[in-house]
C-alpha positions in Angstrom: 0.0 0.0 0.0 1.5 3.3 -1.1 0.7 6.2 1.2 0.7 9.8 -0.1 0.5 12.7 2.3 -2.3 15.0 1.1 -3.6 16.8 4.2 -6.9 18.5 4.4 -7.7 21.4 6.7 -11.3 20.3 7.0 -11.5 18.5 10.3 -12.2 19.1 14.0 -12.3 17.4 17.3 -14.6 14.4 17.8 -17.3 14.8 20.4 -16.1 14.1 23.9 -16.3 10.4 24.7 -17.1 9.4 21.2 -16.0 5.9 20.2 -14.9 5.2 16.6 -17.2 2.4 15.8 -18.2 3.0 12.1 -16.4 2.9 8.8 -18.1 4.6 5.9 -17.1 4.0 2.3 -17.7 6.5 -0.5 -16.9 7.2 -4.1 -15.6 10.7 -5.0 -18.2 11.3 -7.7 -16.1 13.8 -9.6 -14.7 13.7 -13.2 -11.1 13.3 -12.2 -9.0 12.3 -9.2 -7.3 15.6 -9.2 -10.6 17.5 -8.9 -11.7 15.2 -6.1 -8.4 15.6 -4.1 -8.5 19.4 -4.6 -12.0 19.6 -3.3 -11.3 17.4 -0.3 -8.4 19.7 0.6 -10.2 23.0 -0.1 -11.1 24.9 3.1 -14.0 26.6 1.2 -15.5 23.2 0.4 -15.8 22.2 4.0 -15.7 18.5 3.1 -13.0 15.8 3.8 -12.4 12.2 4.4 -9.7 10.4 6.3 -8.4 8.7 3.2 -8.9 8.5 -0.6 -7.9 5.4 -2.6 -6.9 6.1 -6.1 -7.5 3.8 -9.1 -3.8 2.9 -9.1 -3.9 1.8 -5.5 -2.3 4.9 -4.0 -3.8 5.9 -0.6 -4.0 9.6 0.1 -4.0 10.5 3.7 -6.1 13.6 4.5 -7.1 13.6 8.2 -5.7 11.8 11.3 -8.1 9.0 12.4 -8.5 10.6 15.9 -10.0 13.7 14.3 -13.5 14.1 12.9 -13.5 14.3 9.1 -16.5 15.9 7.3 -17.6 13.1 4.9 -21.1 11.8 5.8 -23.1 15.0 6.0 -26.7 14.7 7.1 -26.8 11.0 8.0 -28.1 8.4 10.5 -27.4 4.9 11.6 -28.7 2.9 14.5 -29.9 5.9 16.5 -26.8 8.0 15.8 -27.2 11.2 13.8 -23.6 12.4 14.2 -22.1 9.7 12.0 -19.0 11.8 11.4 -18.3 11.9 15.1 -18.1 8.1 15.4 -16.7 7.1 12.0 -13.7 6.9 9.7 -14.5 7.9 6.1 -12.8 6.5 3.0 -13.3 7.9 -0.5 -12.6 5.8 -3.6 -11.8 7.6 -6.8 -14.7 7.0 -9.2 -16.7 9.4 -11.4 -19.9 7.9 -9.9 -23.4 7.9 -11.3 -23.3 11.5 -12.5 -20.1 11.3 -14.6 -20.0 7.7 -15.8 -19.9 5.2 -13.1 -17.4 2.4 -13.7 -16.2 -0.7 -11.8 -13.5 -0.2 -9.2 -10.1 -1.3 -10.2 -8.3 -4.4 -8.8 -5.4 -2.2 -7.5 -7.9 0.1 -5.8 -9.8 -2.7 -4.0 -6.6 -4.5 -3.0 -5.4 -1.3 -1.4 -8.7 -0.6 0.2 -8.8 -4.1 1.8 -5.3 -3.5 3.2 -6.2 0.0 4.5 -9.5 -1.3 6.1 -7.6 -4.2 7.7 -5.3 -1.7 9.4 -8.2 0.5 10.5 -10.1 -2.4 12.0 -7.0 -3.5 13.9 -6.8 -0.1 15.5 -10.5 0.4 16.3 -13.3 -1.9 17.5 -15.6 -1.5 14.6 -18.3 -4.2 14.4 -18.6 -5.8 10.9 -22.2 -4.7 10.5 -21.0 -1.1 11.0 -18.8 -1.1 7.8 -21.3 0.9 5.7 -21.7 2.7 2.5 -22.6 6.4 2.3 -25.9 5.4 0.8 -26.6 3.3 3.9 -26.3 6.3 6.3 -27.8 8.8 3.9 -30.4 7.0 1.7 -32.2 9.0 -0.8 -29.5 11.6 -0.7 -26.4 9.6 -1.7 -25.8 6.6 -4.0 -22.2 5.8 -3.2 -20.2 3.6 -3.3 -23.0 2.1 -5.4 -24.1 -1.2 -6.8 -20.7 -1.9 -8.5 -18.8 -1.9 -5.2 -17.6 -5.4 -4.3 -19.1 -5.7 -0.8 -19.1 -9.6 -1.0 -15.4 -9.6 -1.7 -14.6 -7.3 1.2 -16.7 -9.5 3.5 -14.6 -12.5 2.5 -11.6 -10.5 3.6 -13.1 -9.9 7.0 -14.4 -6.4 6.2 -18.1 -5.8 6.6 -20.8 -8.4 6.2 -22.6 -10.2 3.3 -25.9 -12.1 3.7 -25.4 -15.9 3.4 -27.9 -18.0 1.6 -30.7 -18.7 3.9 -34.3 -20.0 4.1 -35.0 -17.6 7.0 -37.8 -15.0 6.4 -38.6 -11.9 8.4 -41.1 -12.3 11.1 -41.9 -8.5 11.0 -42.6 -5.9 8.4 -39.5 -4.9 6.4 -39.7 -1.3 7.6 -39.4 -2.5 11.2 -36.6 -4.9 10.3 -34.6 -2.3 8.4 -34.8 0.0 11.4 -33.7 -2.8 13.6 -30.7 -3.4 11.4 -29.7 0.3 11.6 -31.4 2.2 8.7 -33.1 5.5 9.4 -36.9 5.9 8.8 -39.5 8.3 10.2 -39.8 9.5 12.9 -36.0 9.5 13.2 -35.4 10.8 9.6 -37.5 12.1 6.8 -36.4 9.4 4.4 -38.9 7.3 2.5 -39.2 3.6 2.8 -38.5 3.3 -1.0 -35.3 5.2 -0.6 -34.1 3.0 2.3 -35.0 -0.2 0.4 -33.0 1.1 -2.6 -30.0 1.7 -0.3 -30.3 -1.8 1.1 -30.4 -3.2 -2.4 -27.4 -1.2 -3.5 -25.4 -2.8 -0.7 -26.9 -6.3 -0.2 -28.8 -7.1 -3.4 -27.0 -5.1 -6.2 -28.2 -7.2 -9.1 -31.6 -5.4 -9.0 -31.9 -2.0 -7.5 -35.6 -0.9 -7.9 -36.8 0.2 -4.5 -39.3 -2.7 -4.2 -39.2 -5.2 -1.4 -39.2 -8.8 -2.6 -38.4 -12.3 -1.3 -34.7 -12.1 -2.1 -34.4 -8.8 -0.1 -36.5 -10.4 2.7 -34.2 -13.4 2.9 -31.0 -11.3 2.8 -32.1 -9.1 5.7 -33.3 -12.0 7.7 -29.9 -13.6 7.3 -28.1 -10.4 8.3 -30.3 -10.0 11.4 -29.7 -13.6 12.4 -26.0 -13.0 12.2 -26.1 -9.8 14.3 
């Protein structure tokens, strides 16, 4: 893993007593890597991440892990609205849905796995709290998107992936989604369709349509059984 110092001024202290127990993955969603790196380091932009992983596998270091980077924005997970205060944020260079979404490169994912492995060795982050930006900000964000290889990361011990299961939910999907961690009213103003879409992007990326079906039901039941 090749580390490149690329410090951002956009950070502040974490809330007193905050535990780092989330890892949030993003894509940059800009036309070029240079544009993305410039924005993450621009004090006027007021955004940052702890790291950015380039398509060639280089890892740009922006913010020290003990500091709060400004990557998640308005977000929510498992009762926590200050996701930035408890998380480490990693950007992956990719133009995203707006500028021509493409698969992530082999060098990029290999570097990400190594980077995440180090982070997880330093912080007690539960596997189910390795999340996408779209998980913590459904309806507002799409990243890292349906091309992101969540299953591969899970095989490397980073995050979770639903196993094949005959389990079915014993409750309505909206109740189960909240139990897993997603935000729905009254905690957020996000629609059920947006949350289902976010769930599909992460855990059933072959068909992202915002409609709950048996495959989604089995996937969430398997995830809840594991947690």
